[in-house]
N, CA and C of each residue as an Amber inpcrd file, in Angstrom:
protein
   405
 117.4200000 -98.2480000  48.7100000 117.3250000 -97.5570000  49.9750000
 116.1370000 -96.5890000  49.9380000 115.3090000 -96.6690000  50.9480000
 114.1400000 -95.8000000  51.0380000 114.5730000 -94.3960000  51.4510000
 114.0120000 -93.4010000  50.7850000 114.3010000 -92.0030000  51.1130000
 113.0470000 -91.4020000  51.7200000 113.1500000 -90.9650000  52.9580000
 112.0120000 -90.3790000  53.6600000 111.8910000 -88.8990000  53.3400000
 110.6560000 -88.4570000  53.0960000 110.3790000 -87.0280000  53.0060000
 110.0240000 -86.5580000  54.4030000 110.6870000 -85.4900000  54.8450000
 110.4570000 -84.9540000  56.1850000 110.0890000 -83.4870000  56.0550000
 109.1450000 -83.0700000  56.8700000 108.6420000 -81.6990000  56.8110000
 108.8760000 -81.0180000  58.1540000 109.2410000 -79.7360000  58.0930000
 109.5730000 -78.9960000  59.3060000 108.9250000 -77.6220000  59.2880000
 108.5270000 -77.1710000  60.4780000 107.8440000 -75.8850000  60.6360000
 108.7690000 -74.8690000  61.2810000 108.8670000 -73.7200000  60.6540000
 109.5390000 -72.5830000  61.2720000 108.4230000 -71.7080000  61.8180000
 108.3400000 -71.6600000  63.1440000 107.2530000 -70.9580000  63.8280000
 107.8480000 -69.7890000  64.5960000 107.4080000 -68.5890000  64.2500000
 107.9170000 -67.3790000  64.8980000 107.0410000 -66.9970000  66.0800000
 107.6860000 -66.6360000  67.1660000 107.0280000 -66.0530000  68.3340000
 107.7470000 -64.7360000  68.5840000 107.2100000 -63.6500000  68.0010000
 107.9090000 -62.3680000  68.0680000 109.2030000 -62.4750000  67.2860000
 110.3180000 -62.1580000  67.9440000 111.6250000 -62.2370000  67.2860000
 112.3410000 -63.5510000  67.5750000 111.6340000 -64.4960000  68.1810000
 112.2310000 -65.8010000  68.4870000 111.5670000 -66.8820000  67.6390000
 112.2750000 -67.9970000  67.5240000 111.8370000 -69.1190000  66.7040000
 111.7210000 -70.3480000  67.5990000 110.6100000 -71.0490000  67.4800000
 110.3990000 -72.2500000  68.2810000 111.2600000 -73.3880000  67.7380000
 111.9910000 -74.0390000  68.6330000 112.7790000 -75.2180000  68.2710000
 112.4620000 -76.3520000  69.2380000 112.7200000 -77.5570000  68.7960000
 112.5340000 -78.7470000  69.6330000 113.8960000 -79.3510000  69.9310000
 114.0900000 -79.7350000  71.1730000 115.2920000 -80.4590000  71.5880000
 114.8930000 -81.9180000  71.7370000 115.6100000 -82.7710000  71.0240000
 115.2130000 -84.1800000  70.9570000 116.4590000 -85.0620000  70.8920000
 116.4210000 -86.1960000  71.5610000 117.5170000 -87.1540000  71.4720000
 117.2370000 -88.0960000  70.3090000 118.1680000 -88.1210000  69.3590000
 118.0430000 -88.9660000  68.1730000 119.2830000 -89.8540000  68.1220000
 119.0780000 -91.1570000  68.3260000 120.2080000 -92.1040000  68.3400000
 121.3270000 -91.6330000  69.2610000 120.9910000 -91.2630000  70.4750000
 121.8960000 -90.7960000  71.5330000 122.5360000 -89.4340000  71.2410000
 122.0990000 -88.7600000  70.1920000 122.6030000 -87.4230000  69.8730000
 121.5530000 -86.4000000  70.2860000 121.9540000 -85.3770000  71.0220000
 121.0280000 -84.3290000  71.4530000 120.9090000 -83.2960000  70.3330000
 119.8310000 -83.3590000  69.5690000 119.6260000 -82.4850000  68.4140000
 118.6340000 -81.3780000  68.7420000 118.8870000 -80.2170000  68.1720000
 117.9210000 -79.1250000  68.1940000 117.4350000 -78.9720000  66.7670000
 116.1120000 -78.9990000  66.5870000 115.5510000 -78.9490000  65.2370000
 114.2070000 -78.2410000  65.2730000 113.6760000 -77.9810000  64.1140000
 112.3340000 -77.4160000  64.0360000 111.3180000 -78.5370000  64.2150000
 110.1310000 -78.2090000  64.7360000 109.1100000 -79.2500000  64.8790000
 108.7120000 -79.8140000  63.5190000 108.4030000 -81.0890000  63.5000000
 107.9960000 -81.7340000  62.2590000 108.3260000 -83.2050000  62.2940000
 108.2920000 -83.8240000  61.1250000 108.5720000 -85.2520000  61.0630000
 108.3130000 -85.8120000  59.6840000 108.1340000 -87.1100000  59.6280000
 108.0070000 -87.8130000  58.3640000 106.6220000 -87.7610000  57.7520000
 106.6070000 -87.7760000  56.4280000 105.3600000 -87.8470000  55.6680000
 104.9560000 -89.3160000  55.6000000 103.7260000 -89.6130000  56.0200000
 103.2260000 -90.9860000  56.0010000 102.5300000 -91.2810000  54.6750000
 102.4040000 -92.5610000  54.3650000 101.7660000 -92.9920000  53.1210000
 100.3700000 -92.3850000  53.0120000 100.0730000 -91.8000000  51.8490000
  98.7650000 -91.2140000  51.6000000  98.6420000 -89.7570000  52.0170000
  99.6660000 -89.2070000  52.6680000  99.6260000 -87.8080000  53.1080000
 100.3780000 -86.9170000  52.1270000  99.9110000 -85.6920000  51.9920000
 100.7070000 -84.6750000  51.3160000 101.7000000 -84.1330000  52.3450000
 102.7730000 -83.4820000  51.9070000 103.6930000 -82.8800000  52.8740000
 102.9970000 -81.8910000  53.8170000 102.0590000 -81.1260000  53.2850000
 101.3500000 -80.1460000  54.1080000 100.4660000 -80.8280000  55.1530000
  99.7840000 -81.8960000  54.7590000  98.9730000 -82.6530000  55.7230000
  99.8550000 -83.2420000  56.8210000 101.0050000 -83.7580000  56.4220000
 101.9330000 -84.3340000  57.4000000 102.4160000 -83.2750000  58.3790000
 102.7290000 -82.0850000  57.8780000 103.2190000 -81.0320000  58.7670000
 102.1410000 -80.5950000  59.7520000 100.9240000 -80.4140000  59.2740000
  99.8300000 -80.0580000  60.1890000  99.6290000 -81.1400000  61.2500000
  99.7090000 -82.4140000  60.8540000  99.5740000 -83.5180000  61.8030000
 100.7050000 -83.4970000  62.8260000 101.9240000 -83.3280000  62.3580000
 103.0810000 -83.3250000  63.2600000 103.0060000 -82.1780000  64.2700000
 102.5850000 -81.0040000  63.8270000 102.4630000 -79.8630000  64.7430000
 101.4000000 -80.1480000  65.7950000 100.3090000 -80.7670000  65.3810000
  99.2550000 -81.1330000  66.3360000  99.7800000 -82.1680000  67.3300000
 100.4960000 -83.1900000  66.8350000 101.0140000 -84.2470000  67.7060000
 102.0840000 -83.7370000  68.6690000 103.0260000 -82.9440000  68.1570000
 104.1690000 -82.5280000  68.9660000 103.8790000 -81.3290000  69.8630000
 103.0260000 -80.4180000  69.3890000 102.8390000 -79.1480000  70.0940000
 101.4050000 -78.8870000  70.5170000 100.4820000 -79.7560000  70.0900000
  99.0580000 -79.5850000  70.3870000  98.5430000 -78.2300000  69.8940000
  98.9370000 -77.8850000  68.6610000  98.5300000 -76.6180000  68.0560000
  97.9520000 -76.8540000  66.6650000  97.0040000 -76.0010000  66.2870000
  96.5300000 -75.9640000  64.9060000  97.4380000 -75.0040000  64.1530000
  97.6940000 -75.3140000  62.8950000  98.6750000 -74.5340000  62.1510000
  98.1360000 -74.0560000  60.8150000  98.7630000 -72.9880000  60.3290000
  98.4570000 -72.4100000  59.0300000  99.7790000 -72.2730000  58.2810000
  99.9600000 -73.0910000  57.2640000 101.1980000 -73.0670000  56.4930000
 101.1810000 -71.8600000  55.5650000 102.2320000 -71.0310000  55.6650000
 102.3200000 -69.8150000  54.8560000 103.0250000 -70.0740000  53.5190000
 104.2310000 -70.6670000  53.5720000 104.9850000 -70.8860000  52.3370000
 106.1480000 -71.8400000  52.5780000 106.6490000 -72.4040000  51.4870000
 107.8790000 -73.1940000  51.5430000 109.0390000 -72.2090000  51.6220000
 109.9380000 -72.4560000  52.5580000 111.1040000 -71.5970000  52.7370000
 112.3380000 -72.2090000  52.0880000 112.4810000 -73.5220000  52.2450000
 113.7090000 -74.1750000  51.7870000 113.4280000 -75.6480000  51.5150000
 113.9070000 -76.1140000  50.3690000 113.7980000 -77.5260000  50.0130000
 115.0930000 -77.9140000  49.3000000 116.0860000 -78.3900000  50.0650000
 117.4220000 -78.5990000  49.5050000 117.6210000 -79.8670000  48.6870000
 116.5850000 -80.6740000  48.5240000 116.7510000 -81.9380000  47.8140000
 117.0900000 -83.0560000  48.7820000 117.5580000 -84.1740000  48.2710000
 117.8440000 -85.3370000  49.1120000 119.2310000 -85.2050000  49.7400000
 119.2690000 -85.4370000  51.0540000 120.4880000 -85.2770000  51.8470000
 120.7490000 -86.5230000  52.6780000 121.9230000 -86.5800000  53.2850000
 122.2630000 -87.6290000  54.2460000 122.0570000 -87.0460000  55.6400000
 121.2570000 -87.7120000  56.4520000 120.9660000 -87.2290000  57.8000000
 122.2130000 -87.2640000  58.6770000 122.5050000 -86.1520000  59.3760000
 123.6350000 -86.1680000  60.3030000 123.3400000 -86.9850000  61.5580000
 122.0590000 -87.2980000  61.8020000 121.6750000 -87.9890000  63.0290000
 121.7240000 -89.5030000  62.8820000 121.3780000 -90.0270000  61.6770000
 121.3030000 -91.4900000  61.5570000 121.8920000 -92.0350000  60.2490000
 122.5640000 -91.1850000  59.4760000 123.2100000 -91.6010000  58.2230000
 122.2620000 -92.2660000  57.2350000 121.0110000 -91.8070000  57.1990000
 120.0380000 -92.2660000  56.2110000 119.6760000 -91.0930000  55.3110000
 119.2810000 -91.4170000  54.0690000 118.8850000 -90.3600000  53.1410000
 117.4840000 -89.8580000  53.4710000 117.3050000 -88.5460000  53.3140000
 115.9960000 -87.9400000  53.5410000 115.8770000 -86.6920000  52.6780000
 114.6400000 -86.2900000  52.4280000 114.3620000 -85.0720000  51.6750000
 113.5840000 -84.1260000  52.5830000 114.2400000 -83.0960000  53.1200000
 113.5430000 -82.1710000  54.0150000 112.8820000 -81.0260000  53.2560000
 111.7460000 -80.5870000  53.7890000 111.0560000 -79.3990000  53.2770000
 110.7490000 -78.5220000  54.4880000 111.1630000 -77.2580000  54.4210000
 110.9740000 -76.3200000  55.5290000 109.9120000 -75.2980000  55.1490000
 108.9400000 -75.1210000  56.0390000 107.8190000 -74.2140000  55.8050000
 107.7910000 -73.1200000  56.8690000 107.3680000 -71.9390000  56.4820000
 107.0230000 -70.8980000  57.4410000 105.5780000 -71.1540000  57.8390000
 105.3330000 -71.2350000  59.1480000 104.0260000 -71.6540000  59.6560000
 103.5630000 -70.6950000  60.7380000 102.2770000 -70.3780000  60.7260000
 101.6590000 -69.6130000  61.8110000 100.8370000 -70.5670000  62.6660000
 100.8110000 -70.2910000  63.9720000  99.9930000 -71.0790000  64.8920000
  99.1970000 -70.1310000  65.7700000  98.1120000 -70.6530000  66.3250000
  97.3320000 -69.8980000  67.3000000  97.5700000 -70.5090000  68.6630000
  97.9590000 -69.6900000  69.6260000  98.1620000 -70.1760000  70.9820000
  99.6090000 -70.5270000  71.2630000  99.7930000 -71.1580000  72.3980000
 101.1240000 -71.5580000  72.8480000 101.2410000 -73.0760000  72.8410000
 102.4360000 -73.5810000  72.5610000 102.6170000 -75.0310000  72.4930000
 102.4200000 -75.7150000  73.8380000 101.9110000 -76.9310000  73.7620000
 101.7080000 -77.7810000  74.9320000 102.1610000 -79.1830000  74.5270000
 103.4030000 -79.5160000  74.8430000 103.9770000 -80.7880000  74.4150000
 103.3590000 -81.9340000  75.2130000 102.7120000 -82.8910000  74.5350000
 102.1460000 -84.0470000  75.2400000 103.2430000 -84.8690000  75.9220000
 102.8890000 -85.5280000  77.0060000 103.8580000 -86.3120000  77.7730000
 104.4900000 -87.4370000  76.9630000 103.7670000 -87.9670000  75.9720000
 104.3040000 -89.0870000  75.1880000 105.3320000 -88.6510000  74.1390000
 105.5040000 -87.3560000  73.9340000 106.5010000 -86.8580000  72.9800000
 107.8400000 -86.7190000  73.7020000 108.8780000 -87.2680000  73.1230000
 110.2080000 -87.2490000  73.7290000 110.9710000 -86.0020000  73.2820000
 110.4480000 -84.8300000  73.6560000 111.1110000 -83.5960000  73.2640000
 110.7690000 -82.4760000  74.2330000 111.6150000 -81.4640000  74.2100000
 111.3420000 -80.2240000  74.9320000 111.4210000 -79.0980000  73.9160000
 110.8060000 -77.9790000  74.2470000 110.8350000 -76.8540000  73.3170000
 111.6340000 -75.7050000  73.9140000 112.0790000 -74.8420000  73.0250000
 112.8300000 -73.6550000  73.4030000 112.5310000 -72.5890000  72.3540000
 112.8680000 -71.3630000  72.6750000 112.6970000 -70.2500000  71.7460000
 114.0580000 -69.5980000  71.5720000 114.5540000 -69.5680000  70.3430000
 115.8750000 -69.0240000  70.0580000 115.7760000 -67.8870000  69.0580000
 116.7190000 -66.9510000  69.1440000 116.8140000 -65.9070000  68.1270000
 117.4590000 -66.5090000  66.8830000 117.3460000 -65.8110000  65.7810000
 117.9810000 -66.2950000  64.5510000 119.4930000 -66.3990000  64.7380000
 120.0730000 -65.4550000  65.4940000 121.5140000 -65.4920000  65.7410000
 121.9030000 -66.7320000  66.5480000 121.1000000 -67.0700000  67.5380000
 121.3810000 -68.2670000  68.3470000 121.2990000 -69.5370000  67.5040000
 120.3200000 -69.5890000  66.6130000 120.1840000 -70.7630000  65.7370000
 121.3980000 -70.8890000  64.8260000 121.8290000 -69.7830000  64.2440000
 122.9540000 -69.8280000  63.3110000 124.2680000 -70.2000000  64.0000000
 124.3880000 -69.9270000  65.2910000 125.6180000 -70.2400000  66.0350000
 125.5950000 -71.6280000  66.6770000 124.4290000 -72.1710000  66.9040000
 124.2910000 -73.4220000  67.6640000 124.8610000 -74.6000000  66.8690000
 125.6750000 -75.4120000  67.5200000 126.3670000 -76.5020000  66.8290000
 125.5020000 -77.7250000  66.5630000 124.4720000 -77.9640000  67.3790000
 123.6850000 -79.1920000  67.1950000 122.4170000 -78.9630000  66.3710000
 122.4360000 -77.9490000  65.5240000 121.3640000 -77.7030000  64.5510000
 121.9400000 -77.9930000  63.1660000 121.2350000 -78.7800000  62.3760000
 121.7220000 -79.1900000  61.0550000 121.8090000 -78.0030000  60.0930000
 122.7000000 -78.1220000  59.1370000 122.9290000 -77.0590000  58.1550000
 121.6630000 -76.6790000  57.3920000 120.7950000 -77.6220000  56.9620000
 119.5890000 -77.1950000  56.2400000 118.6830000 -76.2770000  57.0680000
 118.6110000 -76.4960000  58.3900000 117.8240000 -75.6030000  59.2500000
 118.4190000 -74.2020000  59.2230000 119.7340000 -74.1240000  59.3180000
 120.4090000 -72.8250000  59.3000000 120.2090000 -72.1310000  57.9500000
 120.2630000 -72.9010000  56.8760000 120.0390000 -72.3330000  55.5410000
 118.6210000 -71.7850000  55.4190000 117.6440000 -72.4910000  55.9750000
 116.2550000 -72.0080000  55.9440000 116.1400000 -70.6680000  56.6650000
 116.8090000 -70.5210000  57.8070000 116.7770000 -69.2550000  58.5430000
 117.4390000 -68.1500000  57.7220000 118.5630000 -68.4400000  57.0900000
 119.2350000 -67.4440000  56.2440000 118.3270000 -66.9910000  55.1060000
 117.5490000 -67.9130000  54.5420000 116.6180000 -67.5470000  53.4630000
 115.5040000 -66.6470000  53.9810000 115.0120000 -66.9170000  55.1890000
 113.9900000 -66.0400000  55.7840000 114.5440000 -64.6420000  56.0120000
 115.7810000 -64.5610000  56.4610000 116.4250000 -63.2600000  56.6830000
 116.5520000 -62.5230000  55.3540000 117.0280000 -63.2050000  54.3280000
 117.2310000 -62.5960000  53.0100000 115.9200000 -62.0730000  52.4180000
 114.8220000 -62.7920000  52.6660000 113.5110000 -62.3880000  52.1410000
 112.7860000 -61.4100000  53.0680000 113.4620000 -60.9830000  54.1390000
 112.8670000 -60.0770000  55.1360000 111.5940000 -60.6460000  55.7560000
 111.5410000 -61.9510000  55.9220000 110.3840000 -62.5920000  56.5440000
 110.5980000 -62.8140000  58.0360000 111.7840000 -62.4690000  58.5080000
 112.1050000 -62.5920000  59.9280000 112.9200000 -61.3680000  60.3310000
 112.6650000 -60.8900000  61.5420000 113.3850000 -59.6910000  62.0140000
 114.7060000 -60.0620000  62.6360000
């Protein structure tokens, strides 16, 4: 079974965090922007590409926040290895029409309470709080 490496950006806008709302196999998921690492890409290259594709933004990766190892996806029951990064961007997102997602800005409390956000995303936010990297 192939295990996909997936990279995700935690992007702060003041005291809010940018999230993407996306339908995955008929499930309405809220997640951080990002996606799969393609052949020949480093995780960081993949994340910069995904942010450009999904949000039309240039990005500056600050640090790895959370890398929980290989997990079973709650959306499609496939194995994946997620890596969560704290990322800075310049400007405001502009989602291209061909991307099947909408964006929202949530507080850390809203993310931790929201039911359709996966546990690894919530763990990444808890780690940012613990390290005082988020207000």
